[in-house]
C-alpha positions as a Markdown table, in Angstrom:
| # | Residue | x | y | z |
|---|---|---|---|---|
| 1 | Met | 28.1 | 53.6 | -26.9 |
| 2 | Gln | 31.0 | 51.5 | -27.6 |
| 3 | Val | 31.5 | 52.7 | -30.9 |
| 4 | Ile | 31.0 | 56.3 | -29.7 |
| 5 | Ala | 33.4 | 55.5 | -27.2 |
| 6 | Ala | 35.9 | 54.0 | -29.7 |
| 7 | Leu | 35.4 | 57.4 | -31.9 |
| 8 | Cys | 36.4 | 59.6 | -29.2 |
| 9 | Asp | 39.2 | 58.1 | -28.6 |
| 10 | Ile | 40.3 | 57.7 | -32.2 |
| 11 | Leu | 39.8 | 61.3 | -33.0 |
| 12 | Ser | 40.6 | 62.9 | -29.7 |
| 13 | Cys | 37.1 | 64.5 | -29.0 |
| 14 | Thr | 34.2 | 64.3 | -26.4 |
| 15 | Pro | 30.9 | 63.2 | -27.5 |
| 16 | Ala | 29.5 | 66.4 | -27.2 |
| 17 | Asp | 31.8 | 67.2 | -30.7 |
| 18 | Leu | 30.2 | 64.5 | -32.5 |
| 19 | Val | 26.5 | 64.6 | -31.5 |
| 20 | Ala | 24.8 | 68.5 | -31.8 |
| 21 | Thr | 21.9 | 68.9 | -30.2 |
| 22 | Thr | 19.3 | 71.4 | -30.9 |
| 23 | Ala | 15.8 | 72.1 | -28.6 |
| 24 | Glu | 12.7 | 73.6 | -30.3 |
| 25 | Asn | 9.2 | 74.5 | -28.8 |
| 26 | Ala | 6.9 | 71.9 | -30.2 |
| 27 | Gly | 4.0 | 73.2 | -31.4 |
| 28 | Val | 0.1 | 72.2 | -30.9 |
| 29 | Arg | -0.6 | 69.2 | -33.0 |
| 30 | Lys | -4.4 | 69.0 | -34.5 |
| 31 | Thr | -6.2 | 65.5 | -35.1 |
| 32 | Ala | -7.4 | 64.3 | -37.8 |
| 33 | Thr | -11.1 | 65.9 | -37.9 |
| 34 | Gly | -9.6 | 69.1 | -37.3 |
| 35 | Asp | -10.6 | 69.9 | -33.6 |
| 36 | Leu | -7.4 | 70.4 | -31.2 |
| 37 | Pro | -6.3 | 67.5 | -28.7 |
| 38 | Thr | -8.6 | 67.1 | -25.6 |
| 39 | Ser | -7.7 | 69.1 | -22.6 |
| 40 | Pro | -6.0 | 67.6 | -19.6 |
| 41 | Ser | -9.5 | 67.4 | -17.5 |
| 42 | Asn | -10.7 | 65.1 | -20.0 |
| 43 | Val | -7.7 | 62.8 | -20.3 |
| 44 | Ala | -8.7 | 61.5 | -16.3 |
| 45 | Lys | -12.0 | 60.1 | -17.5 |
| 46 | Leu | -10.2 | 57.9 | -20.1 |
| 47 | Arg | -8.3 | 56.2 | -17.7 |
| 48 | Pro | -9.1 | 52.4 | -17.3 |
| 49 | Arg | -10.3 | 51.5 | -13.6 |
| 50 | Ala | -8.3 | 48.6 | -11.9 |
| 51 | Ala | -9.7 | 45.4 | -12.5 |
| 52 | Arg | -10.7 | 43.3 | -9.4 |
| 53 | Ile | -9.6 | 39.4 | -9.4 |
| 54 | Leu | -12.1 | 37.2 | -7.8 |
| 55 | Pro | -11.5 | 33.9 | -6.7 |
| 56 | Asp | -12.3 | 30.8 | -8.6 |
| 57 | Ala | -15.8 | 29.3 | -7.4 |
């Protein structure tokens, strides 16, 4: 950030003048097997359960 600020001071411009941003829609990525990714309803089943910490016996 310090370098960008220094460049802006030297060139008398704003960071938006130095960096161009564009947005694109991301497509659906396929898995290695060619199947579509798992649906959001199946993702909840993949989450780990909370661990129980028991006192030393």
